[in-house]
C-alpha positions as CSV (number, residue, x, y, z in Angstrom):
1,X,-24.4,0.2,-13.2
2,X,-27.3,-2.1,-12.0
3,X,-30.2,-0.9,-10.1
4,X,-30.5,-1.7,-6.4
5,X,-32.8,-4.7,-5.7
6,X,-35.9,-4.2,-3.5
7,X,-34.1,-6.0,-0.7
8,X,-31.3,-3.5,-0.7
9,X,-31.2,-1.4,2.5
10,X,-32.7,2.1,2.2
11,X,-29.5,3.9,2.9
12,X,-27.6,1.9,0.1
13,X,-30.2,2.6,-2.4
14,X,-30.1,6.2,-1.5
15,X,-26.4,6.3,-1.7
16,X,-26.5,4.5,-5.2
17,X,-28.9,7.2,-6.5
18,X,-26.6,9.9,-5.2
19,X,-23.6,8.2,-6.8
20,X,-25.4,8.4,-10.0
21,X,-26.0,12.2,-9.5
22,X,-22.3,12.7,-9.0
23,X,-21.5,10.6,-12.0
24,X,-23.9,12.6,-14.3
25,X,-21.8,15.7,-13.6
26,X,-25.0,17.6,-12.4
27,X,-22.7,18.7,-9.3
28,X,-19.3,19.9,-9.6
29,X,-16.3,19.7,-7.3
30,X,-17.0,22.1,-4.4
31,X,-20.7,22.2,-4.8
32,X,-22.7,21.7,-1.7
33,X,-24.7,18.4,-1.5
34,X,-28.3,18.3,-0.3
35,X,-28.6,18.3,3.4
36,X,-29.2,15.2,5.4
37,X,-32.5,16.5,6.8
38,X,-33.8,17.6,3.2
39,X,-32.6,14.1,1.8
40,X,-34.7,12.3,4.3
41,X,-37.7,14.4,3.8
42,X,-37.4,13.8,0.0
43,X,-36.7,10.1,0.4
44,X,-39.3,9.6,3.2
45,X,-36.7,7.9,5.5
46,X,-35.4,8.6,8.9
47,X,-32.6,11.3,9.4
48,X,-30.2,8.6,10.5
49,X,-30.8,6.7,7.3
50,X,-30.2,9.7,5.3
51,X,-27.0,10.4,7.1
52,X,-25.8,6.9,6.7
53,X,-26.3,7.2,2.8
54,X,-24.2,10.5,2.9
55,X,-21.4,8.7,4.9
56,X,-21.2,5.9,2.4
57,X,-20.3,8.4,-0.1
58,X,-17.9,10.3,2.2
59,X,-16.2,6.9,2.9
60,X,-15.6,6.6,-0.8
61,X,-14.1,10.0,-1.0
62,X,-16.9,11.3,-3.4
63,X,-18.0,14.0,-0.9
64,X,-16.4,15.7,2.2
65,X,-18.0,16.9,5.4
66,X,-17.3,20.4,6.6
67,X,-18.1,21.1,10.3
68,X,-21.4,23.0,10.6
69,X,-21.6,23.4,6.9
70,X,-22.7,19.9,5.6
71,X,-21.4,17.9,2.7
72,X,-19.6,19.1,-0.5
73,X,-18.6,17.4,-3.6
74,X,-15.0,16.3,-3.2
75,X,-12.5,18.5,-5.3
76,X,-10.6,15.4,-6.3
77,X,-13.7,13.6,-7.4
78,X,-13.1,14.2,-11.1
79,X,-9.6,12.8,-10.9
80,X,-10.8,9.9,-8.8
81,X,-13.3,8.8,-11.3
82,X,-10.6,8.1,-13.9
83,X,-8.3,6.2,-11.5
84,X,-10.4,4.2,-9.2
85,X,-10.9,0.5,-10.0
86,X,-14.1,-1.4,-10.4
87,X,-14.6,-4.1,-7.9
88,X,-14.4,-7.7,-9.0
89,X,-17.3,-10.0,-9.2
90,X,-16.0,-12.2,-6.4
91,X,-13.0,-14.1,-5.3
92,X,-10.5,-15.2,-7.9
93,X,-7.5,-17.5,-7.9
94,X,-4.2,-15.6,-8.3
95,X,-2.3,-16.5,-11.5
96,X,0.4,-14.1,-12.0
97,X,3.7,-15.9,-10.9
98,X,4.4,-16.7,-14.6
99,X,4.3,-13.1,-15.6
100,X,6.6,-12.3,-12.4
101,X,9.0,-14.9,-13.4
102,X,9.2,-13.7,-16.9
103,X,9.9,-10.2,-15.7
104,X,12.3,-10.9,-12.9
105,X,14.3,-13.5,-14.6
106,X,15.7,-10.8,-16.8
107,X,16.2,-8.1,-14.1
108,X,20.0,-7.0,-13.6
109,X,21.4,-4.5,-11.2
110,X,22.8,-2.8,-14.3
111,X,19.3,-1.4,-15.4
112,X,18.3,2.1,-14.6
113,X,16.4,1.4,-11.6
114,X,12.9,2.7,-12.5
115,X,11.3,-0.7,-11.7
116,X,12.1,-2.0,-8.3
117,X,10.8,-0.2,-5.3
118,X,14.0,0.4,-3.7
119,X,15.8,3.6,-2.6
120,X,19.0,4.6,-4.4
121,X,21.8,2.8,-2.6
122,X,23.7,6.3,-2.4
123,X,20.9,7.7,-0.3
124,X,21.5,4.9,2.4
125,X,23.4,5.7,5.3
126,X,26.4,3.6,4.4
127,X,28.8,4.9,7.0
128,X,26.2,4.6,9.9
129,X,25.4,1.0,8.9
130,X,28.9,0.1,9.0
131,X,29.7,1.8,12.3
132,X,26.7,-0.1,13.9
133,X,27.9,-3.3,12.3
134,X,31.3,-3.0,13.8
135,X,30.1,-2.1,17.3
136,X,27.6,-5.0,17.3
137,X,30.4,-7.3,16.2
138,X,32.5,-6.2,19.1
139,X,29.8,-6.4,21.6
140,X,28.4,-9.8,20.6
141,X,32.0,-11.3,19.8
142,X,31.4,-14.9,18.6
143,X,27.8,-15.0,19.5
144,X,27.2,-12.5,16.5
145,X,27.7,-15.5,14.1
146,X,25.2,-17.7,16.0
147,X,21.3,-17.8,15.7
148,X,18.7,-15.2,16.8
149,X,15.9,-17.3,18.1
150,X,12.2,-16.2,17.8
151,X,10.9,-13.7,18.8
152,X,14.2,-11.9,18.2
153,X,16.6,-9.9,20.1
154,X,14.8,-8.2,23.1
155,X,16.8,-4.8,22.6
156,X,15.6,-4.5,19.0
157,X,12.0,-5.2,20.0
158,X,12.2,-2.8,22.8
159,X,13.5,0.0,20.3
160,X,10.9,-0.8,17.8
161,X,7.9,-0.7,20.4
162,X,9.5,2.6,22.0
163,X,9.7,4.3,18.6
164,X,6.1,3.1,17.4
165,X,4.5,4.2,20.7
166,X,5.2,7.9,19.6
167,X,2.5,7.5,17.0
168,X,0.1,5.5,19.2
169,X,1.1,1.9,18.6
170,X,-0.6,-0.5,20.9
171,X,2.0,-3.1,21.3
172,X,5.0,-3.7,23.7
173,X,8.3,-5.4,23.0
174,X,6.6,-8.7,24.2
175,X,4.1,-8.4,21.3
176,X,6.6,-8.2,18.6
177,X,8.2,-11.0,16.5
178,X,11.3,-10.1,14.3
179,X,10.9,-11.4,10.8
180,X,13.1,-11.5,7.7
181,X,11.6,-8.4,6.1
182,X,7.9,-7.5,5.6
183,X,7.4,-10.2,3.3
184,X,8.0,-12.9,5.9
185,X,5.9,-10.9,8.1
186,X,3.0,-11.1,5.9
187,X,3.5,-14.7,5.2
188,X,3.4,-15.3,8.9
189,X,0.1,-13.4,9.3
190,X,-1.6,-15.1,6.4
191,X,-0.5,-18.5,7.7
192,X,-1.9,-17.6,11.2
193,X,-5.3,-16.8,9.9
194,X,-5.9,-19.0,6.8
195,X,-5.8,-22.1,5.1
196,X,-5.5,-23.0,1.3
197,X,-8.7,-22.2,-0.5
198,X,-9.6,-19.2,1.9
199,X,-10.5,-15.9,0.4
200,X,-8.4,-12.6,1.5
201,X,-9.7,-9.4,0.6
202,X,-7.0,-7.1,-0.9
203,X,-6.6,-3.6,-2.5
204,X,-7.2,-3.1,-6.1
205,X,-4.3,-2.5,-7.5
206,X,-2.3,-4.5,-5.1
207,X,1.4,-5.0,-4.4
208,X,2.6,-7.9,-6.5
209,X,4.6,-9.3,-3.4
210,X,1.2,-9.6,-1.6
211,X,-0.3,-11.5,-4.9
212,X,2.6,-13.8,-5.0
213,X,2.1,-14.6,-1.3
214,X,-1.5,-15.5,-2.0
215,X,-0.7,-17.6,-4.9
216,X,2.0,-19.6,-3.1
217,X,-0.4,-20.1,0.0
218,X,-3.3,-21.3,-2.3
219,X,-5.5,-18.4,-1.2
220,X,-8.2,-16.6,-3.4
221,X,-8.0,-12.8,-3.7
222,X,-11.1,-10.5,-3.4
223,X,-10.3,-7.1,-4.7
224,X,-11.6,-4.0,-3.2
225,X,-11.6,-0.7,-5.2
226,X,-8.9,1.5,-4.0
227,X,-8.8,5.3,-4.3
228,X,-5.8,7.1,-5.5
229,X,-6.1,9.8,-3.0
230,X,-7.5,8.1,0.1
231,X,-6.8,4.3,-0.1
232,X,-9.1,1.3,0.5
233,X,-12.9,2.3,-0.1
234,X,-14.9,1.2,3.0
235,X,-18.3,0.9,1.6
236,X,-17.2,-1.6,-1.2
237,X,-15.2,-3.5,1.6
238,X,-18.2,-3.7,3.8
239,X,-20.4,-5.1,0.9
240,X,-17.7,-7.5,0.0
241,X,-17.4,-8.8,3.7
242,X,-21.1,-9.3,3.8
243,X,-21.2,-11.2,0.4
244,X,-18.0,-13.3,0.4
245,X,-16.8,-13.3,4.1
246,X,-13.0,-13.3,3.6
247,X,-10.8,-14.6,6.4
248,X,-8.8,-11.6,6.5
249,X,-8.3,-8.1,4.9
250,X,-4.6,-7.4,3.8
251,X,-4.1,-3.6,3.0
252,X,-1.6,-0.8,3.2
253,X,-3.5,2.0,4.7
254,X,-0.4,4.3,4.7
255,X,1.3,4.6,1.5
256,X,-0.4,2.1,-0.6
257,X,1.8,0.3,-3.3
258,X,1.4,1.1,-6.1
259,X,-0.9,4.2,-5.9
260,X,0.9,6.0,-3.1
261,X,-2.5,6.6,-1.3
262,X,-2.9,7.3,2.4
263,X,-6.1,6.9,4.3
264,X,-7.0,9.8,6.6
265,X,-6.9,9.0,10.2
266,X,-10.6,9.0,10.6
267,X,-10.9,6.3,7.9
268,X,-8.3,4.3,9.6
269,X,-10.4,4.5,12.8
270,X,-13.4,3.6,10.7
271,X,-11.5,0.6,9.0
272,X,-10.4,-0.9,12.3
273,X,-14.0,-0.5,13.8
274,X,-15.4,-2.2,10.7
275,X,-13.1,-5.1,10.9
276,X,-13.7,-5.6,14.5
277,X,-17.5,-5.6,14.1
278,X,-17.0,-8.1,11.2
279,X,-14.8,-10.2,13.4
280,X,-12.3,-10.5,10.5
281,X,-8.5,-9.7,11.0
282,X,-7.0,-6.6,9.4
283,X,-3.5,-7.4,8.2
284,X,-1.8,-3.9,7.9
285,X,1.4,-3.6,5.6
286,X,3.1,-0.5,7.1
287,X,6.4,-0.8,5.4
288,X,6.2,2.8,3.9
289,X,4.8,4.4,7.0
290,X,8.0,6.2,8.2
291,X,8.1,8.1,4.8
292,X,5.0,10.0,5.9
293,X,4.9,13.4,7.7
294,X,7.6,15.7,9.0
295,X,8.8,15.3,12.4
296,X,6.1,12.8,13.5
297,X,4.5,10.2,11.1
298,X,0.6,9.8,11.4
299,X,-0.7,6.8,13.1
300,X,-1.1,3.5,11.5
301,X,-4.4,1.5,12.0
302,X,-2.6,-0.4,14.8
303,X,-3.1,2.8,16.9
304,X,-6.8,2.2,17.1
305,X,-6.6,-1.5,17.7
306,X,-8.2,-2.1,21.2
307,X,-8.9,-5.7,20.8
308,X,-5.6,-7.2,19.1
309,X,-7.6,-7.8,15.8
310,X,-4.9,-5.8,13.7
311,X,-2.0,-7.8,12.7
312,X,0.8,-5.0,12.2
313,X,3.8,-5.8,9.7
314,X,6.6,-3.6,8.8
315,X,10.2,-3.3,8.0
316,X,13.1,-1.1,7.4
317,X,13.8,-2.4,3.8
318,X,12.4,0.8,2.1
319,X,14.1,3.1,4.4
320,X,17.4,1.9,5.8
321,X,18.8,-1.3,4.6
322,X,17.0,-3.7,2.3
323,X,19.5,-6.3,2.3
324,X,19.4,-6.7,6.0
325,X,16.0,-8.0,5.9
326,X,14.9,-6.7,9.3
327,X,11.1,-6.8,9.6
328,X,8.5,-7.3,12.5
329,X,4.9,-8.3,13.1
330,X,2.8,-7.3,16.1
331,X,0.0,-9.9,15.8
332,X,-2.3,-9.1,18.8
333,X,-4.8,-11.9,19.5
334,X,-2.8,-13.9,16.8
335,X,0.4,-13.9,18.6
336,X,0.5,-17.6,19.5
337,X,-0.3,-18.7,15.9
338,X,2.4,-16.4,14.5
339,X,5.0,-17.7,16.9
340,X,4.0,-21.2,15.8
341,X,4.4,-20.3,12.2
342,X,7.7,-18.8,12.8
343,X,9.2,-21.7,14.5
344,X,7.9,-24.0,11.8
345,X,9.3,-22.0,9.0
346,X,12.6,-20.2,8.4
347,X,12.8,-19.4,12.2
348,X,16.5,-18.3,12.7
349,X,17.4,-14.8,12.7
350,X,20.7,-12.7,12.2
351,X,21.9,-11.5,15.8
352,X,24.6,-9.2,14.1
353,X,22.1,-7.3,12.0
354,X,19.4,-7.2,14.5
355,X,22.1,-5.8,17.3
356,X,23.3,-3.2,14.6
357,X,19.7,-2.2,13.8
358,X,18.8,-1.8,17.4
359,X,21.8,0.4,18.0
360,X,20.7,2.7,14.9
361,X,17.2,3.1,16.2
362,X,18.3,3.9,19.9
363,X,21.0,6.6,18.7
364,X,18.8,8.7,16.7
365,X,20.9,8.1,13.7
366,X,17.6,6.5,12.0
367,X,15.5,9.7,12.6
368,X,18.2,12.0,11.2
369,X,18.6,9.7,8.1
370,X,14.8,9.8,7.6
371,X,14.7,13.5,7.4
372,X,17.4,13.6,4.6
373,X,15.8,10.6,2.8
374,X,12.4,12.3,2.6
375,X,13.8,15.4,1.2
376,X,15.6,13.5,-1.5
377,X,12.4,11.4,-2.3
378,X,10.3,14.5,-2.7
379,X,13.1,16.0,-5.3
380,X,13.1,12.7,-7.1
381,X,9.3,12.4,-7.4
382,X,8.8,15.8,-8.7
383,X,11.6,15.5,-11.2
384,X,10.2,12.3,-12.6
385,X,6.6,13.6,-12.6
386,X,7.9,16.7,-14.8
387,X,9.6,14.3,-17.3
388,X,6.4,12.1,-17.6
389,X,4.2,15.0,-18.2
390,X,6.6,16.2,-20.9
391,X,7.5,12.9,-22.8
392,X,4.8,10.5,-22.3
393,X,1.9,10.4,-25.0
394,X,-1.3,12.7,-24.9
395,X,-3.8,11.0,-22.6
396,X,-1.4,9.8,-19.8
397,X,-2.6,10.3,-16.4
398,X,-0.3,10.4,-13.6
399,X,-1.3,9.6,-9.8
400,X,0.7,11.9,-7.7
401,X,1.5,9.8,-4.4
402,X,0.5,11.5,-1.1
403,X,3.9,10.1,0.2
404,X,6.6,7.6,-0.7
405,X,8.4,7.3,-3.9
406,X,6.2,5.0,-6.4
407,X,4.4,6.8,-9.2
408,X,1.5,5.0,-10.9
409,X,0.9,6.1,-14.4
410,X,-2.1,5.3,-16.6
411,X,-1.1,5.0,-20.2
412,X,-3.4,5.5,-23.2
413,X,-5.3,2.2,-23.8
414,X,-3.5,1.5,-27.0
415,X,-0.3,1.1,-25.0
416,X,0.5,-2.4,-23.6
417,X,2.6,-2.0,-20.6
418,X,4.3,-5.6,-20.9
419,X,5.5,-4.4,-24.3
420,X,6.9,-1.2,-22.8
421,X,8.6,-3.3,-20.3
422,X,10.1,-5.6,-23.0
423,X,11.4,-2.7,-25.1
424,X,12.7,-0.8,-22.2
425,X,14.6,-3.8,-20.9
426,X,16.3,-3.9,-24.3
427,X,17.5,-0.2,-23.6
428,X,18.8,-1.1,-20.2
429,X,15.8,0.4,-18.3
430,X,13.5,-1.3,-15.7
431,X,10.1,-0.6,-15.3
432,X,7.2,-2.4,-13.4
433,X,4.1,-3.0,-15.7
434,X,0.6,-3.0,-14.5
435,X,-0.2,-6.6,-14.9
436,X,2.1,-7.4,-12.0
437,X,-0.3,-5.6,-9.7
438,X,-3.6,-7.7,-10.4
439,X,-4.5,-11.3,-9.6
440,X,-5.0,-12.3,-13.3
441,X,-2.4,-9.9,-14.8
442,X,-4.9,-7.2,-15.9
443,X,-4.2,-3.4,-15.8
444,X,-2.5,-3.8,-19.1
445,X,-2.1,-0.1,-19.8
446,X,-0.3,1.0,-16.4
447,X,3.1,1.4,-15.2
448,X,4.8,1.8,-11.9
449,X,7.9,4.0,-11.7
450,X,10.4,4.2,-8.8
451,X,11.4,7.8,-8.0
452,X,13.8,7.1,-5.1
453,X,16.9,7.8,-7.1
454,X,19.1,10.6,-7.8
455,X,17.5,12.5,-10.8
456,X,20.7,12.6,-12.8
457,X,20.5,13.5,-16.4
458,X,21.0,9.7,-17.2
459,X,18.0,8.8,-15.2
460,X,15.7,11.4,-16.6
461,X,16.8,10.6,-20.1
462,X,15.6,7.0,-19.2
463,X,12.3,8.5,-18.5
464,X,12.2,10.3,-21.8
465,X,13.0,7.0,-23.4
466,X,10.1,5.2,-21.8
467,X,7.9,8.0,-22.8
468,X,9.1,7.7,-26.5
469,X,8.5,4.0,-26.3
470,X,4.9,4.7,-25.4
471,X,4.4,7.2,-28.2
472,X,5.7,4.7,-30.5
473,X,3.2,2.2,-29.4
474,X,0.3,4.7,-29.7
475,X,1.5,5.4,-33.3
476,X,2.0,1.8,-34.2
477,X,-1.6,0.8,-32.7
478,X,-3.5,3.6,-34.4
479,X,-5.6,2.7,-37.4
């Protein structure tokens, strides 16, 4: 870790000194930090400067503030230090499509589905989906086989906006554009704000679909360390913005893929404010947001967007009907550019599917399904975690997701995740290796496991088999 230069702002110099103190182990999780007033006196700086240094550490999740008590070392700091990822030296080209092609070309539906991030088909409301399709078909008659022109059916946009308003969304039906899933929504967002060669800040690790989009659009990736408990780290992001000036930040503040992290509401507000100050759009991928909370989900960053700087993207692919490809984008001030990109690309939608989705949202069937789905997911996650802990090699670290159904697993360094994938495939088991989640195919000793499946003996035995493969690779690599 390099020392701060003489030109480094005082608060950053002090924050770095405090980070080194925490890294040394001099303070344990739960210990009280030095007060801002004492820190100011010791470092001979103003009280606001000392407070800003402490807030830097708070934004990174290293310390937590308690009302009227001061700052304390985070209880999850020890685990976080193992799983946080180092920042990149700067923007890098994305070169992982060859890895993706080699993995996806052999994918089959017959594989035990621990790889793809999709819910068990048996968990989806098949009867509800069919009823809605039949009702929409009768209502639309022959028009159901035509095109749905951008921005998409008004009834669907109304129902999406009405539902989103419950968590504080600041968009109306007129602000929405229906897309063919969240991936197309993200593509539209990127096309609206960037051109080939531009730099986009992303999470580290990042969803491989995002990386493939960046590569296809000729964009460079600027990786920002992402905490397994609280998501994107704001202090490194601010530094990266000052140093490299990306044209956008693309992130999943609610249930990040693959970590499963969700930013606290206060940090979402801080992220929106940071992006507004910087004049850089935030592209928010909220595809897993509906899987958080009990009756009411927490707000997305879009709830705190007062200026239209947040481009909000979501879909129902992870919760209701992956194959229907119903997604949407609320682009704020970038709405005209998104509409232009939508018209220039694959512009036609499917009116029958849009009408059926609208009916499911309006009837309350979707909310009832979500309650059942989240209960099933929780049981599936716990079952897979238990098997990983019992069958994977010593030294394996499991990041327990805050919500959602993805499990990020750090294997011993001797284990190559691509080799695990290859051997698992021969056994009829799918997994997602870590190199899929970094621009240059790094993260060689990580796996992502999908837990949104019924934890049958067959599935849990597949987890045991993956653990056995990892144990064998450790033995083979040992001197």
